PAZAPA-4460 file (N, C-alpha, C; in steps of 0.05 Angstrom, whole numbers, plus 32768, in hexadecimal, padded with zeros to 4 digits):
% residues 167
    n_x    n_y    n_z   ca_x   ca_y   ca_z    c_x    c_y    c_z   seq   type   mol
   82F5   8050   8024   82E1   804C   800A   82EF   8041   7FF8     1      M     A
   82EA   802D   7FE3   82F8   801F   7FCD   82F4   803A   7FBB     2      A     A
   830A   8034   7FA8   830D   8048   7F8A   82F7   803C   7F73     3      N     A
   82EA   8042   7F74   82D4   803E   7F62   82D2   804D   7F40     4      V     A
   82D2   803C   7F2D   82CF   804F   7F0E   82BC   8038   7F07     5      T     A
   82AF   8049   7EF3   8295   803A   7EE4   829C   803E   7ECB     6      A     A
   8296   802F   7EAD   8291   8038   7E91   827C   8029   7E8B     7      S     A
   826D   8032   7E76   8255   802A   7E68   8258   8034   7E4A     8      A     A
   8253   801F   7E37   824C   8028   7E1B   8238   8018   7E17     9      S     A
   8231   8022   7DF8   8217   8016   7DE5   821E   8023   7DCF    10      S     A
   821B   800F   7DB9   8223   8015   7D9E   820A   8012   7D93    11      V     A
   81FD   801E   7D81   81DC   8018   7D6E   81DF   8022   7D54    12      S     A
   81DF   8008   7D44   81E0   8006   7D28   81C2   7FFB   7D1A    13      Q     A
   81B8   8007   7D09   81A4   7FFD   7CFD   81A5   7FFA   7CDE    14      S     A
   8192   7FED   7CCA   8192   7FEF   7CAF   817C   7FEF   7CAB    15      T     A
   8166   7FF6   7C97   8154   7FEC   7C8D   8157   7FED   7C6F    16      E     A
   8151   7FD8   7C5E   8154   7FCE   7C4B   8137   7FD2   7C41    17      T     A
   8132   7FDF   7C2E   811F   7FE6   7C1D   8110   7FCF   7C11    18      P     A
   80F5   7FC7   7C08   80EB   7FB2   7BF7   80EE   7FC2   7BDF    19      S     A
   80F4   7FDB   7BCF   80F4   7FDE   7BBB   810E   7FE4   7BB8    20      N     A
   811B   7FCB   7BAB   8134   7FCE   7BA2   814A   7FDE   7B94    21      T     A
   8133   7FF0   7B87   8143   8013   7B7A   814A   8021   7B8E    22      N     A
   8145   8022   7BB0   814A   8031   7BBE   8168   8024   7BD4    23      L     A
   817C   8034   7BDB   8191   8024   7BE6   8189   801A   7C06    24      P     A
   8199   800A   7C12   818B   800D   7C2C   8190   801F   7C45    25      P     A
   8183   8021   7C5C   8183   803E   7C6B   8190   802D   7C80    26      Y     A
   81AF   8040   7C85   81C0   803E   7C9F   81BF   804A   7CB7    27      T     A
   81B4   8050   7CCD   81C1   8059   7CE7   81D0   805A   7CF8    28      V     A
   81E4   8061   7CF8   81FC   805A   7D0A   8217   804F   7CF8    29      G     A
   8221   8043   7D0F   8220   8047   7D23   822C   8059   7D3D    30      P     A
   8215   805B   7D4D   8214   8074   7D5F   8218   806B   7D76    31      T     A
   8231   806F   7D88   823C   8069   7DA7   8237   807A   7DBE    32      T     A
   8227   806F   7DCE   8226   8083   7DE9   823D   8072   7DFD    33      L     A
   824D   8088   7E0A   8263   807E   7E1D   8264   8089   7E31    34      K     A
   8264   807E   7E46   8265   808F   7E60   8281   8085   7E73    35      A     A
   8291   808F   7E7D   82A9   808D   7E8A   82A6   809D   7EA3    36      N     A
   82A6   808B   7EB7   829F   809B   7ED0   82B3   8092   7EED    37      L     A
   82CA   80A9   7EE7   82DD   80AA   7EFE   82DC   80A8   7F1A    38      A     A
   82EA   809D   7F2B   82E0   809D   7F48   82E6   80BA   7F50    39      N     A
   82CE   80C8   7F5B   82C9   80DE   7F6C   82B3   80E2   7F72    40      G     A
   82A5   80FC   7F7E   8288   8101   7F80   8284   811E   7F68    41      S     A
   828E   8126   7F5C   828E   813C   7F44   8277   8130   7F29    42      A     A
   827A   8142   7F16   826D   813A   7EFE   8284   811E   7EF4    43      A     A
   8273   8111   7EEA   8287   80F8   7EDB   8291   80E5   7EED    44      D     A
   828A   80E1   7F06   8296   80D4   7F1C   8289   80C2   7F29    45      Q     A
   828E   80B1   7F3A   827E   80A2   7F4B   828E   808E   7F5A    46      V     A
   8285   808F   7F71   8294   8085   7F8C   8288   8069   7F98    47      Q     A
   8270   8065   7F98   826F   804A   7F9F   825D   803E   7F8D    48      Q     A
   8259   8023   7F8E   824D   800B   7F7D   823F   7FFA   7F8C    49      Q     A
   8228   7FEE   7F7C   821C   7FD8   7F83   8216   7FC8   7F6F    50      Y     A
   8222   7FAE   7F69   821B   7F9F   7F5F   820F   7F81   7F64    51      I     A
   81FD   7F78   7F5F   81EB   7F61   7F66   81D7   7F4D   7F57    52      A     A
   81D3   7F36   7F58   81BD   7F2A   7F46   81AC   7F26   7F65    53      T     A
   8195   7F2E   7F58   817D   7F2A   7F6A   8169   7F0D   7F57    54      L     A
   816B   7EFB   7F6F   815B   7EE6   7F61   8139   7EE3   7F70    55      S     A
   812D   7EEB   7F58   810F   7EF8   7F62   80FD   7EE0   7F58    56      L     A
   80EA   7ED4   7F69   80DF   7EC3   7F6C   80BC   7EC6   7F72    57      A     A
   80B4   7ED3   7F63   8093   7ED8   7F68   808F   7EED   7F77    58      G     A
   80A6   7EFA   7F81   809E   7F0B   7F8E   80B1   7F28   7F91    59      A     A
   80A6   7F43   7F91   80B6   7F56   7F91   80CD   7F57   7FA4    60      A     A
   80E3   7F66   7F98   80FC   7F66   7FB2   80FD   7F8A   7FB0    61      Q     A
   8100   7F92   7FC3   8106   7FB3   7FC3   811F   7FB1   7FD6    62      T     A
   812F   7FCE   7FC9   814B   7FD0   7FD0   814B   7FEB   7FD7    63      I     A
   8162   7FEB   7FEA   8167   800E   7FFA   817B   8017   7FF5    64      D     A
   8182   8025   7FE2   8193   8033   7FD5   81AA   803D   7FEB    65      L     A
   81A4   8043   8002   81AA   804A   801A   81B8   803C   8027    66      T     A
   81BB   801F   8024   81BA   8002   803A   81C1   7FF0   8028    67      S     A
   81D8   7FF3   8013   81DC   7FD9   800B   81FC   7FD3   8014    68      L     A
   8208   7FBB   7FFE   8226   7FB7   7FFA   822F   7FAF   7FEB    69      T     A
   824B   7FBA   7FE2   8257   7FB9   7FC8   825D   7F99   7FC7    70      D     A
   826F   7F9B   7FAF   827C   7F7A   7FB5   828E   7F7A   7FC0    71      P     A
   829E   7F87   7FCB   82B4   7F82   7FE6   82A8   7F81   7FFD    72      L     A
   8291   7F81   8002   827C   7F7D   801E   827E   7F9F   802A    73      G     A
   8289   7FB3   801D   8286   7FC7   8026   8268   7FDC   802C    74      V     A
   825E   7FE5   803D   8240   7FF3   8044   8245   8006   8029    75      A     A
   822A   8004   8012   8228   8020   8007   820E   8029   8015    76      V     A
   8214   8045   800B   8200   805D   801B   81FE   806C   8001    77      N     A
   81EE   806C   7FE8   81F1   8082   7FD4   81E3   8098   7FD9    78      F     A
   81E3   80B4   7FD4   81E0   80C7   7FD3   81D5   80D2   7FBA    79      T     A
   81D7   80CA   7FA2   81D8   80C5   7F89   81DF   80AB   7F76    80      A     A
   81CC   80AE   7F65   81D6   8097   7F4E   81D9   80A6   7F35    81      I     A
   81F0   809E   7F26   81F8   80A1   7F14   81F8   808D   7EF7    82      K     A
   81F6   8073   7EFA   81F6   8060   7EEB   81E5   8048   7EFA    83      R     A
   81D4   803F   7EEE   81BD   8029   7EF3   81B7   8016   7EDB    84      L     A
   81BE   8001   7EDD   81BE   7FEC   7EC2   81A8   7FD3   7EDD    85      R     A
   8192   7FCA   7EC3   8189   7FBA   7ED0   818B   7FA7   7EBD    86      V     A
   818F   7F8B   7EBB   8190   7F71   7EA7   817A   7F62   7EB2    87      R     A
   815E   7F5F   7E99   8147   7F4C   7EA6   8161   7F31   7E98    88      H     A
   8160   7F1E   7EAC   816B   7F00   7EA1   8151   7EED   7E9B    89      K     A
   8137   7EEF   7E9B   812B   7EDD   7E99   8129   7ED8   7E76    90      G     A
   8123   7EC6   7E6D   811B   7EC7   7E4C   80FF   7EBF   7E44    91      T     A
   80E6   7EC2   7E58   80CF   7EB9   7E4C   80BC   7ED1   7E4B    92      T     A
   80BA   7ED6   7E2C   80AD   7EE1   7E22   808F   7EF0   7E3B    93      D     A
   808D   7F06   7E3C   8077   7F12   7E44   8080   7F14   7E69    94      G     A
   8095   7F0B   7E73   809D   7F08   7E93   80AD   7F28   7E8F    95      Q     A
   809D   7F36   7E90   80A9   7F5A   7E98   80B6   7F56   7EB0    96      N     A
   80C9   7F67   7EB9   80D3   7F67   7ED4   80C5   7F8E   7ED8    97      L     A
   80B9   7F8D   7EEB   80B0   7FB6   7EF5   80C6   7FB9   7F09    98      T     A
   80CF   7FD1   7EFE   80E5   7FE0   7F12   80D3   7FF6   7F19    99      M     A
   80CF   7FF9   7F37   80C1   8014   7F3C   80C9   8015   7F57   100      K     A
   80C9   8038   7F60   80C8   8041   7F73   80BE   8027   7F86   101      P     A
   80CC   8022   7FA2   80C3   801B   7FB6   80B4   8023   7FC4   102      G     A
   8098   8015   7FD0   807B   801C   7FE0   8086   8032   7FF4   103      T     A
   809F   802E   8009   80A4   803E   8017   80BF   8051   800E   104      T     A
   80C0   8064   8016   80DA   807A   8013   80E2   806A   7FE8   105      N     A
   80D2   806F   7FD9   80D5   8065   7FC4   80E3   807F   7FB6   106      G     A
   8100   806F   7FA4   810F   8082   7F97   8104   808D   7F7F   107      W     A
   80FD   80A7   7F81   80ED   80B9   7F6B   8105   80C3   7F5D   108      T     A
   8117   80BF   7F5D   812D   80D8   7F4E   8128   80CA   7F34   109      A     A
   8126   80B7   7F23   8126   80AB   7F14   810A   80A5   7F05   110      L     A
   80F9   809A   7F11   80D9   8097   7F08   80CF   80A2   7F20   111      L     A
   80C3   80B2   7F1B   80A9   80C7   7F2C   8098   80AF   7F3F   112      N     A
   808F   80B2   7F56   8081   80A4   7F67   8068   8091   7F54   113      S     A
   805C   809C   7F41   804B   8087   7F30   805A   8074   7F1F   114      A     A
   806E   8081   7F19   8084   8074   7F02   8087   805A   7F07   115      G     A
   8086   8046   7EF2   8093   8029   7EEF   8099   8024   7ED8   116      T     A
   80B0   8015   7ED6   80BD   800D   7EC1   80C0   7FF0   7EB8   117      L     A
   80B2   7FE5   7EA6   80B1   7FC7   7E9F   80CB   7FC4   7E8C   118      A     A
   80D3   7FAB   7E8E   80F1   7FA5   7E83   80E4   7F8A   7E7E   119      I     A
   80EC   7F85   7E61   80E6   7F72   7E56   80FF   7F5B   7E4F   120      C     A
   80F6   7F41   7E57   810C   7F27   7E56   8118   7F28   7E40   121      P     A
   812D   7F1B   7E46   8140   7F18   7E31   8138   7EFF   7E16   122      A     A
   814A   7EFF   7E01   8147   7EE3   7DF5   8158   7ED3   7DFE   123      T     A
   8158   7EB8   7DE7   8171   7EA6   7DE8   818B   7EC3   7DDA   124      G     A
   8186   7ECB   7DC8   8198   7ED6   7DB9   81A4   7EF6   7DC7   125      N     A
   8191   7EFF   7DD7   8199   7F1D   7DDC   8195   7F20   7DFB   126      N     A
   819F   7F2E   7E03   8198   7F34   7E24   8184   7F50   7E25   127      P     A
   8178   7F4E   7E36   8165   7F5B   7E3E   8174   7F72   7E51   128      A     A
   8170   7F94   7E51   8178   7F9F   7E66   8171   7FC1   7E59   129      W     A
   8177   7FC7   7E78   816B   7FEA   7E72   8186   7FFB   7E89   130      V     A
   818D   800E   7E7C   81A5   801A   7E89   819E   803E   7E87   131      E     A
   81A3   8048   7E99   81A3   8063   7E9C   81B9   806C   7EAC   132      F     A
   81C6   8087   7E9F   81E1   8090   7EAB   81DA   80B1   7EAA   133      V     A
   81E2   80BC   7EC2   81DA   80DD   7EC1   81FA   80DD   7ED4   134      A     A
   820E   80E2   7EBF   8226   80EE   7EC9   822B   8104   7ECF   135      P     A
   8216   8118   7ED4   8213   8134   7EE6   821E   812C   7F02   136      N     A
   8223   8146   7F10   8227   8148   7F2B   8212   8140   7F36   137      T     A
   81FB   814D   7F36   81E0   814C   7F40   81D6   812A   7F44   138      T     A
   81D7   811F   7F26   81CE   80FF   7F1A   81AD   80FD   7F2A   139      A     A
   81AD   80EA   7F35   8192   80E2   7F3C   818F   80E6   7F61   140      W     A
   818C   80F5   7F69   818F   80F8   7F8A   8184   80DD   7F93   141      A     A
   8191   80D1   7FAE   817C   80C2   7FC3   817E   80CE   7FDB   142      V     A
   8168   80C9   7FE5   816D   80D6   8004   8157   80C4   8016   143      S     A
   8156   80CD   8033   8144   80BF   8044   812C   80B4   803E   144      S     A
   811F   80C8   8027   8105   80C7   801E   80FE   80BC   8005   145      T     A
   8115   80B8   7FFC   810F   80A8   7FD6   812A   809C   7FD4   146      S     A
   812B   807D   7FDE   813E   8074   7FDA   813B   8056   7FD3   147      K     A
   811E   804A   7FD4   811C   802E   7FCB   8114   8027   7FB5   148      T     A
   811B   8015   7FA7   8118   800C   7F8F   810B   7FEF   7F8D   149      I     A
   80F1   7FF2   7F7F   80E5   7FCF   7F84   80EA   7FC7   7F68   150      T     A
   80F0   7FA7   7F66   80F5   7F9A   7F50   80DD   7F81   7F51   151      F     A
   80CA   7F7F   7F3E   80B1   7F6F   7F43   80B1   7F5C   7F29   152      D     A
   80B4   7F40   7F2B   80B5   7F34   7F18   8097   7F28   7F0C   153      P     A
   8081   7F2D   7F22   8066   7F2A   7F23   8069   7F0B   7F29   154      G     A
   8060   7EF4   7F1C   8058   7ED5   7F26   806B   7ED0   7F1C   155      A     A
   8084   7EDB   7F10   809C   7EC0   7F04   80B5   7EC5   7F0E   156      N     A
   80CC   7EAF   7F07   80E2   7EB5   7F15   80F3   7EB2   7F00   157      T     A
   810A   7EC9   7F08   8120   7ECF   7EF8   8136   7EDF   7F08   158      Y     A
   814D   7EE1   7EFD   8163   7EF7   7F06   815D   7F0A   7EF6   159      G     A
   816C   7F1D   7F0E   816D   7F3B   7F03   818B   7F42   7F0D   160      V     A
   819B   7F4A   7EFB   81BA   7F53   7F02   81B2   7F73   7F03   161      D     A
   81BB   7F83   7F18   81C1   7F9F   7F1E   81D4   7FA4   7F1F   162      L     A
   81E5   7FC2   7F12   81F4   7FCD   7F16   81F1   7FEE   7F1C   163      E     A
   81F7   7FF5   7F36   81F7   8017   7F3A   820C   801A   7F47   164      I     A
   820B   8034   7F3A   822C   8046   7F43   821F   805F   7F46   165      Y     A
   8229   806F   7F5D   8228   8084   7F62   8232   808F   7F77   166      G     A
   822D   809C   7F84   823E   80B4   7F9B   8227   80B1   7FB6   167      I     A
***
């Protein structure tokens, strides 16, 4: 098994300038969230990764978290997910990507069986993505009955970048 590590960070800052010039601007941040995951199977560690670009063309695609291949061609069989990043590469407003548990053996650790997540497209100036991090030992479990994720573009065509890290 390869030595896998992962890092993710996000910086947030905002400023609101009031129309009343007697008041100073209100600034929040910067606030930084950062996760560094070393190699291993304990808290703050990962052992496997799946990185891919899905080409979605008017039809949903389902992946099985227990039957993937890493960038080096090694079989990946997750038992828990510690980090998941989904980047919507489309740029047409209103063409959301729907992420949900698969119909058969849907992965319900992050979203419940009825749950869906609508990921809006990017713009010409800003990428669009969602990212989830669970650095604890348990993380989001994967099992033989909870293992598939569906990515549905509706009738639209665009790419989706996936990064999945876990044990």
